C-alpha positions as CSV (number, residue, x, y, z in Angstrom):
1,M,-15.2,-63.6,29.6
2,K,-19.0,-63.4,29.8
3,K,-19.1,-61.5,26.5
4,F,-16.9,-64.2,24.9
5,A,-19.2,-66.9,26.1
6,L,-22.3,-65.0,24.9
7,L,-20.5,-64.6,21.5
8,L,-19.9,-68.4,21.3
9,V,-23.6,-69.1,22.1
10,A,-24.7,-66.7,19.5
11,M,-22.4,-68.2,16.9
12,A,-23.6,-71.7,17.7
13,F,-27.2,-70.5,17.4
14,L,-26.6,-68.9,14.0
15,L,-24.7,-72.0,12.8
16,G,-27.4,-74.3,13.9
17,F,-30.1,-72.0,12.3
18,A,-28.2,-72.0,9.0
19,A,-27.8,-75.8,9.1
20,N,-31.5,-76.3,9.9
21,S,-32.4,-73.9,7.1
22,E,-30.2,-75.7,4.6
23,A,-31.7,-79.1,5.7
24,A,-35.2,-77.9,5.4
25,E,-34.8,-76.4,1.9
26,S,-37.6,-77.7,-0.3
27,Y,-37.0,-80.0,-3.2
28,D,-38.8,-78.9,-6.4
29,L,-40.4,-82.1,-7.6
30,S,-41.5,-81.8,-11.2
31,F,-44.6,-83.8,-12.1
32,W,-46.5,-84.3,-15.4
33,T,-50.0,-85.5,-15.7
34,F,-52.9,-85.5,-18.1
35,Q,-55.6,-85.4,-15.4
36,D,-56.1,-82.3,-13.2
37,L,-57.8,-84.4,-10.5
38,H,-54.6,-86.2,-10.0
39,R,-52.8,-83.0,-9.4
40,A,-55.3,-82.2,-6.6
41,F,-54.6,-85.6,-5.0
42,Y,-50.8,-85.1,-5.1
43,E,-51.0,-81.5,-3.8
44,D,-52.9,-82.8,-0.8
45,A,-50.3,-85.6,-0.4
46,V,-47.5,-83.1,-0.3
47,V,-49.0,-81.3,2.6
48,T,-49.1,-84.5,4.7
49,W,-45.7,-85.5,3.5
50,N,-44.1,-82.2,4.6
51,E,-45.8,-82.4,8.0
52,R,-44.4,-85.9,8.5
53,N,-41.0,-85.2,6.9
54,P,-39.9,-81.7,7.9
55,D,-36.3,-82.6,7.0
56,R,-37.3,-83.7,3.4
57,P,-39.9,-81.1,2.3
58,I,-41.2,-81.1,-1.2
59,N,-42.5,-78.3,-3.4
60,L,-44.6,-80.0,-6.1
61,V,-44.3,-78.4,-9.6
62,T,-47.1,-79.8,-11.8
63,E,-47.7,-79.6,-15.5
64,V,-51.1,-80.7,-16.8
65,Y,-51.0,-81.6,-20.5
66,G,-53.5,-83.1,-22.9
67,Y,-53.5,-86.9,-23.0
68,D,-51.4,-87.3,-26.2
69,D,-49.1,-84.4,-25.3
70,N,-48.3,-85.9,-21.9
71,H,-47.3,-89.2,-23.4
72,N,-45.6,-87.9,-26.5
73,K,-43.5,-85.4,-24.6
74,L,-42.4,-88.0,-22.1
75,L,-41.4,-90.4,-24.8
76,I,-39.3,-87.8,-26.6
77,A,-37.7,-86.6,-23.3
78,L,-36.7,-90.2,-22.3
79,Q,-35.3,-90.9,-25.7
80,A,-33.3,-87.7,-25.7
81,G,-32.0,-88.3,-22.2
82,Q,-33.1,-84.9,-21.0
83,G,-36.2,-82.8,-20.3
84,A,-38.2,-85.5,-18.5
85,P,-39.9,-84.7,-15.1
86,D,-39.1,-86.4,-11.8
87,M,-42.5,-88.1,-11.7
88,V,-45.1,-88.7,-14.3
89,D,-48.6,-90.2,-14.9
90,I,-48.7,-92.8,-17.7
91,E,-52.1,-94.3,-18.7
92,I,-52.2,-98.0,-18.6
93,S,-52.7,-98.5,-22.4
94,R,-49.6,-96.5,-23.1
95,F,-47.3,-97.8,-20.3
96,A,-45.8,-100.6,-22.3
97,N,-44.3,-98.0,-24.7
98,Y,-41.9,-96.9,-21.9
99,L,-40.7,-100.4,-21.0
100,R,-39.3,-101.3,-24.4
101,G,-35.6,-102.2,-24.7
102,T,-33.2,-103.4,-22.0
103,T,-32.9,-100.1,-20.2
104,P,-36.3,-98.4,-19.5
105,G,-36.2,-94.7,-18.8
106,L,-38.2,-95.4,-15.6
107,V,-37.0,-96.4,-12.1
108,P,-37.9,-99.8,-10.5
109,L,-40.0,-99.3,-7.4
110,N,-39.7,-102.7,-5.7
111,D,-37.8,-101.5,-2.7
112,V,-40.4,-98.9,-1.7
113,I,-43.6,-100.9,-2.3
114,E,-42.9,-104.6,-1.7
115,D,-43.5,-104.4,2.1
116,E,-47.1,-103.1,1.5
117,L,-48.0,-105.5,-1.4
118,Q,-49.5,-108.0,1.0
119,Y,-52.3,-105.5,1.7
120,A,-52.9,-104.6,-1.9
121,V,-54.5,-106.1,-5.0
122,K,-51.3,-107.4,-6.6
123,A,-52.7,-107.9,-10.1
124,R,-52.9,-104.1,-10.4
125,F,-49.1,-103.8,-9.9
126,D,-48.4,-106.6,-12.4
127,N,-49.8,-104.3,-15.1
128,Y,-46.7,-102.0,-14.7
129,A,-44.1,-104.7,-14.3
130,K,-41.3,-106.1,-16.5
131,D,-38.9,-109.0,-15.6
132,G,-40.1,-108.9,-12.0
133,L,-39.6,-105.2,-11.6
134,Y,-42.4,-102.8,-10.8
135,Y,-42.2,-99.4,-12.6
136,G,-45.6,-97.8,-11.8
137,I,-48.2,-97.5,-9.0
138,D,-51.8,-97.1,-10.0
139,F,-54.5,-94.9,-8.4
140,H,-57.1,-97.6,-8.1
141,V,-58.2,-101.2,-8.6
142,G,-60.8,-100.3,-11.2
143,A,-63.0,-103.2,-10.0
144,T,-65.7,-103.7,-12.7
145,I,-69.2,-103.9,-11.2
146,M,-72.8,-103.8,-12.3
147,Y,-74.8,-100.6,-12.0
148,Y,-78.6,-101.3,-11.8
149,N,-81.3,-98.7,-12.2
150,T,-83.8,-99.6,-9.5
151,D,-86.5,-97.5,-11.1
152,I,-86.5,-100.1,-13.9
153,I,-85.4,-103.2,-12.0
154,G,-87.9,-102.7,-9.2
155,P,-91.1,-102.5,-11.3
156,A,-89.9,-105.6,-13.2
157,E,-89.6,-107.4,-9.8
158,I,-86.0,-108.5,-10.5
159,D,-83.9,-109.5,-7.5
160,I,-80.4,-108.6,-8.6
161,D,-78.9,-110.7,-5.8
162,S,-80.3,-113.8,-7.6
163,I,-78.4,-113.0,-10.8
164,E,-75.3,-115.2,-10.6
165,T,-74.6,-116.1,-14.2
166,W,-74.9,-114.2,-17.5
167,D,-77.6,-116.6,-18.5
168,D,-79.5,-115.5,-15.4
169,F,-78.9,-111.9,-16.4
170,V,-80.3,-112.5,-19.9
171,E,-83.5,-114.2,-18.5
172,A,-83.9,-111.2,-16.2
173,G,-83.4,-108.9,-19.2
174,K,-86.2,-110.6,-21.1
175,I,-88.6,-109.9,-18.1
176,V,-87.4,-106.3,-17.9
177,L,-88.0,-105.8,-21.6
178,E,-91.4,-107.4,-21.5
179,K,-92.6,-105.5,-18.4
180,T,-91.0,-102.1,-19.0
181,G,-90.1,-102.0,-22.7
182,K,-86.6,-101.0,-21.8
183,P,-83.4,-102.9,-22.5
184,M,-81.5,-104.6,-19.7
185,I,-78.1,-103.4,-20.7
186,A,-76.2,-101.1,-23.1
187,Y,-72.8,-102.0,-24.7
188,E,-70.1,-99.7,-26.0
189,T,-69.4,-100.1,-29.7
190,T,-66.3,-97.9,-30.1
191,E,-64.5,-98.5,-26.8
192,H,-63.6,-101.6,-24.8
193,W,-65.1,-101.1,-21.4
194,S,-68.1,-103.5,-22.1
195,I,-66.3,-106.4,-23.7
196,Y,-62.9,-106.4,-22.0
197,P,-64.1,-107.1,-18.4
198,M,-66.1,-110.0,-19.7
199,M,-63.1,-111.4,-21.5
200,N,-60.9,-110.9,-18.5
201,Q,-63.2,-112.4,-15.9
202,Q,-63.0,-115.7,-17.9
203,G,-59.2,-115.6,-17.8
204,S,-58.9,-114.4,-21.4
205,D,-57.1,-111.4,-22.9
206,I,-55.7,-109.8,-26.0
207,F,-52.4,-111.6,-25.4
208,G,-51.4,-114.8,-23.6
209,S,-49.1,-114.9,-20.6
210,D,-46.3,-115.8,-23.0
211,G,-47.0,-112.8,-25.1
212,S,-48.7,-114.6,-28.0
213,V,-51.7,-113.1,-29.6
214,T,-55.0,-114.6,-28.3
215,L,-57.4,-111.9,-29.3
216,D,-59.3,-114.2,-31.7
217,N,-59.5,-117.2,-29.3
218,D,-62.8,-119.1,-28.6
219,V,-63.5,-117.3,-25.3
220,N,-63.3,-113.8,-26.9
221,T,-65.3,-114.9,-30.0
222,K,-68.1,-116.4,-27.9
223,T,-68.2,-113.4,-25.7
224,L,-68.6,-111.0,-28.6
225,E,-71.2,-113.4,-30.1
226,F,-73.1,-113.3,-26.8
227,M,-73.2,-109.5,-26.9
228,L,-74.4,-109.4,-30.5
229,E,-77.2,-111.9,-29.7
230,N,-78.4,-109.8,-26.9
231,V,-78.5,-106.7,-29.1
232,H,-80.6,-108.6,-31.7
233,S,-83.0,-109.9,-29.0
234,G,-83.6,-106.5,-27.5
235,V,-82.1,-107.4,-24.2
236,A,-79.2,-105.1,-25.0
237,I,-78.8,-101.9,-27.0
238,K,-75.8,-100.2,-28.6
239,C,-74.6,-97.3,-26.5
240,P,-75.8,-94.0,-27.8
241,G,-72.7,-92.1,-28.9
242,G,-70.7,-95.3,-29.1
243,F,-69.1,-95.1,-25.7
244,M,-70.0,-94.3,-22.1
245,H,-68.2,-91.0,-21.9
246,S,-70.2,-89.3,-24.6
247,E,-72.7,-86.5,-24.0
248,E,-75.3,-88.6,-25.9
249,W,-74.8,-91.5,-23.5
250,Y,-74.9,-89.4,-20.3
251,A,-78.2,-87.9,-21.4
252,F,-79.6,-91.3,-22.4
253,M,-78.6,-93.0,-19.1
254,N,-79.7,-90.1,-17.0
255,G,-83.1,-90.2,-18.6
256,G,-83.7,-93.7,-17.2
257,N,-83.6,-95.5,-20.5
258,V,-81.6,-98.7,-19.7
259,A,-81.7,-101.0,-16.7
260,S,-77.9,-101.6,-16.2
261,I,-74.4,-101.2,-17.3
262,L,-71.1,-102.8,-16.4
263,M,-68.2,-100.4,-15.8
264,P,-65.2,-100.0,-13.4
265,A,-65.8,-98.6,-9.9
266,W,-64.1,-95.3,-11.0
267,Y,-67.2,-94.7,-13.1
268,L,-69.1,-93.9,-9.8
269,G,-67.8,-90.3,-10.4
270,R,-69.4,-90.2,-13.8
271,F,-72.8,-90.8,-12.2
272,T,-72.4,-88.1,-9.6
273,D,-71.1,-85.6,-12.0
274,Y,-73.1,-86.2,-15.2
275,M,-76.3,-88.2,-14.2
276,P,-77.9,-86.2,-11.3
277,D,-81.4,-87.6,-12.0
278,L,-80.3,-91.1,-11.0
279,H,-79.3,-89.9,-7.5
280,G,-80.3,-92.7,-5.0
281,K,-81.5,-94.9,-7.8
282,I,-78.4,-97.0,-8.6
283,A,-77.8,-100.3,-6.9
284,L,-74.4,-102.0,-7.3
285,G,-73.6,-105.7,-7.8
286,A,-70.8,-108.1,-8.7
287,L,-70.4,-109.2,-12.3
288,P,-72.4,-112.3,-13.3
289,I,-70.2,-115.2,-14.5
290,F,-70.2,-117.3,-17.6
291,N,-68.7,-120.5,-16.2
292,P,-67.9,-121.9,-12.7
293,G,-64.5,-120.6,-11.6
294,D,-64.8,-117.3,-13.5
295,K,-64.0,-114.1,-11.6
296,K,-66.8,-111.8,-10.4
297,S,-65.0,-108.7,-11.4
298,A,-62.1,-107.4,-13.5
299,G,-59.6,-104.6,-12.8
300,M,-59.9,-102.2,-15.7
301,G,-58.3,-98.9,-16.7
302,G,-55.6,-97.2,-14.7
303,T,-52.8,-94.7,-14.5
304,G,-49.4,-95.8,-13.4
305,T,-47.4,-93.0,-11.8
306,A,-43.7,-93.6,-12.4
307,V,-40.3,-92.1,-11.5
308,T,-38.0,-91.3,-14.4
309,V,-34.3,-91.9,-14.4
310,Q,-33.8,-88.2,-14.9
311,A,-35.1,-87.4,-11.4
312,K,-32.5,-85.2,-9.6
313,D,-33.2,-87.1,-6.2
314,V,-34.4,-90.5,-7.2
315,D,-34.7,-91.8,-3.6
316,L,-36.8,-88.8,-2.4
317,V,-39.1,-89.0,-5.4
318,K,-39.6,-92.8,-4.9
319,D,-40.2,-92.4,-1.2
320,F,-42.8,-89.7,-1.8
321,L,-44.6,-91.7,-4.6
322,A,-44.8,-94.8,-2.4
323,F,-46.1,-92.7,0.5
324,A,-48.7,-91.0,-1.7
325,K,-50.1,-94.2,-3.1
326,M,-49.2,-97.0,-0.7
327,D,-49.7,-95.4,2.7
328,R,-52.9,-96.6,4.4
329,E,-54.3,-93.1,5.2
330,Q,-53.5,-92.0,1.7
331,N,-55.5,-94.9,0.3
332,I,-58.5,-93.8,2.2
333,K,-58.1,-90.4,0.5
334,M,-58.1,-92.1,-2.8
335,W,-61.8,-92.6,-2.1
336,S,-62.6,-89.4,-0.2
337,I,-60.8,-87.1,-2.7
338,L,-61.1,-89.0,-6.0
339,G,-63.9,-91.5,-5.5
340,F,-61.6,-94.4,-6.5
341,D,-61.4,-97.9,-5.1
342,P,-58.0,-97.8,-3.6
343,L,-55.2,-100.4,-4.2
344,R,-55.1,-101.4,-0.5
345,W,-58.0,-103.8,0.2
346,D,-57.3,-103.5,3.9
347,V,-59.0,-100.1,3.9
348,W,-62.2,-101.3,2.1
349,D,-63.8,-102.3,5.4
350,D,-62.5,-99.3,7.4
351,P,-65.3,-97.2,8.9
352,A,-63.8,-94.2,7.2
353,M,-65.0,-95.5,3.9
354,K,-68.5,-95.0,5.0
355,E,-68.1,-91.4,6.1
356,P,-70.3,-89.0,4.2
357,N,-69.1,-87.6,0.9
358,K,-70.8,-87.0,-2.5
359,F,-70.4,-90.7,-3.3
360,T,-72.0,-92.1,-0.2
361,D,-74.8,-89.5,-0.6
362,Y,-75.5,-90.7,-4.2
363,F,-75.0,-94.5,-3.8
364,G,-75.3,-95.1,0.0
365,D,-72.6,-96.2,2.3
366,G,-72.4,-99.8,1.1
367,V,-70.1,-99.4,-1.9
368,F,-67.1,-101.0,-0.1
369,D,-69.2,-103.7,1.5
370,L,-69.7,-105.0,-2.1
371,L,-66.1,-104.4,-3.1
372,Y,-64.7,-106.2,-0.1
373,T,-66.6,-109.4,-1.2
374,I,-64.8,-109.3,-4.5
375,K,-61.3,-108.3,-3.4
376,D,-59.9,-111.7,-4.7
377,E,-62.0,-111.8,-7.9
378,F,-59.4,-110.4,-10.3
379,N,-57.3,-111.9,-13.1
380,P,-54.1,-110.1,-14.2
381,M,-54.0,-108.6,-17.6
382,N,-51.2,-109.6,-20.0
383,I,-49.6,-106.4,-21.1
384,T,-46.9,-106.7,-23.7
385,E,-45.1,-104.0,-25.7
386,Y,-47.9,-104.2,-28.3
387,Y,-50.7,-103.8,-25.8
388,P,-51.4,-100.1,-26.8
389,L,-52.0,-101.3,-30.4
390,G,-54.0,-104.3,-29.2
391,I,-56.4,-102.0,-27.2
392,T,-56.8,-99.7,-30.2
393,L,-57.6,-102.6,-32.5
394,L,-60.1,-104.0,-30.0
395,Q,-61.9,-100.6,-29.9
396,K,-61.7,-99.4,-33.4
397,T,-61.6,-102.5,-35.5
398,V,-63.3,-105.3,-33.6
399,M,-66.1,-103.4,-31.8
400,V,-66.8,-101.1,-34.7
401,N,-66.9,-103.8,-37.4
402,A,-68.7,-106.5,-35.3
403,L,-71.0,-104.6,-33.1
404,E,-71.4,-101.0,-34.3
405,M,-71.6,-101.6,-38.1
406,E,-72.2,-105.4,-38.0
407,S,-70.2,-105.5,-41.3
408,M,-68.2,-108.6,-40.1
409,T,-69.0,-111.5,-37.9
410,P,-67.4,-111.5,-34.4
411,A,-65.0,-114.2,-35.6
412,E,-64.0,-112.3,-38.7
413,A,-63.5,-109.0,-36.9
414,L,-61.4,-110.6,-34.1
415,T,-59.3,-112.6,-36.6
416,M,-58.5,-109.5,-38.7
417,A,-57.3,-107.6,-35.7
418,A,-55.4,-110.5,-34.3
419,D,-53.6,-111.1,-37.6
420,E,-52.5,-107.4,-37.6
421,L,-51.0,-107.9,-34.2
422,R,-49.2,-111.0,-35.3
423,M,-47.5,-109.1,-38.1
424,Q,-45.9,-106.7,-35.6
C-alpha cells in the first residue's frame, strides 16, 4: 500500500513538473529594428519581464536592418500577408505608410496603454494614431531645447534665462557676434530639425488638422524668412555639412565655433558621443517664442514600436510592448540606458533621473528640472498618409532651395513643395 501511495505521489510530481515546464516554455518574439541601441533596451526589458512573468517568458529574437531595408521589408511582408515580425520599430516619418487603407497591418494598442496615458505626453501618441486608435508607442518625447555653449555665452555676458522671445535671442546674438566674432546659432540646410520645431511651436505644420496642405502658410513663410535674415546678418550660419549629424558639423561644433543650436533632447547623446571637448560647457534652455501663447518646446523625431497582425500571440506581444515602454521603471531606463526623455512625465522629477550616468556627468543633473517645466509645452503634429513625402520635400526642396542654395525665396520654395503635395 505504501509503495502504491509513493507511486501516486511520484506520478503527481512528474505530471506537475511537466505541466509547469510546458507553461514556462518561452515564446520566441521576433523583433525588427533599424537601431541597435533599441535592441539593447528591449533585451534589458525582456530580463525584467521574465522575472515578473515567469508563466509568460519571452525569448527575444531581434533582426537589425538598415533604415530603408527595415521599412521596405516590413511593407512587403504586410502586403504579402506573411513574413512580418511580431513587433517592429517604425520611424515616425515612415509610420503613415503602414496606416493606409481600411485594414492596417498593425494592431491597435488602446487597451494596453490607455490607463497610463494620464501620466504621459499624449501628443506623442497621437503621432501614431488613426481614427482614434493608437498603433505605435514611441521611445521618447523628443522635447526640442536650446543648447548653449557657455564658453561663448559667458564672455559675451549673456544671461540665457533672460531670453524669452526669438527677438531677444537675435539681440543677444548681435552682442555675441560683436564681442566674440562667433555666430549665435547654426541652422540645418538639408534637414528639418532647425525649422520644424519653430513651425510647430507656433501651432503650424506641413498639414492642417483636416489633412489639407499648409506648408506654404504665412507662419512657415515668416519662419523661414526669419532664419534667412539671421544668416545674412551673421547672427546665424549655415550648418557645415548641411545637417547636424555630419562629421563636418560634429567637428565644427566641438571646436567651439557657434554659441547655440536647437535640437531635440535625444541629441544629448550626440554631444556625449561626438563632441567630447564641450563636456561641462553646455547649458540647456527652453525654446524662445515668437508670439504670446506659443509653446516653449516641440516634440520632434521618434520611432513608434508596433505589433503586426501576423504576430503568433498578439496579446502577449502587446502586453510586453506596453510594459517595456509604459511601465514607470522602464521609463526611467529610457533615460539611464538610452539617454532619452521618456514618455511619462511623472518620472521627470524622480530622484532616479539625477543619478550619475554619462549624461549627468556631461550636462549636470538638472536636465529634467528643465524638461519638467515644459512638460505641457507641446503641440501635436498633423501626420497624414503623405507626411513621409512632406518631410522629404521640406528637407530636400524647401531648405535646400531657400537656405542652402538661396536659389528661391522662402515663399517660392514653400509654394513649390506645397503644390507638389497638393497634386498627390
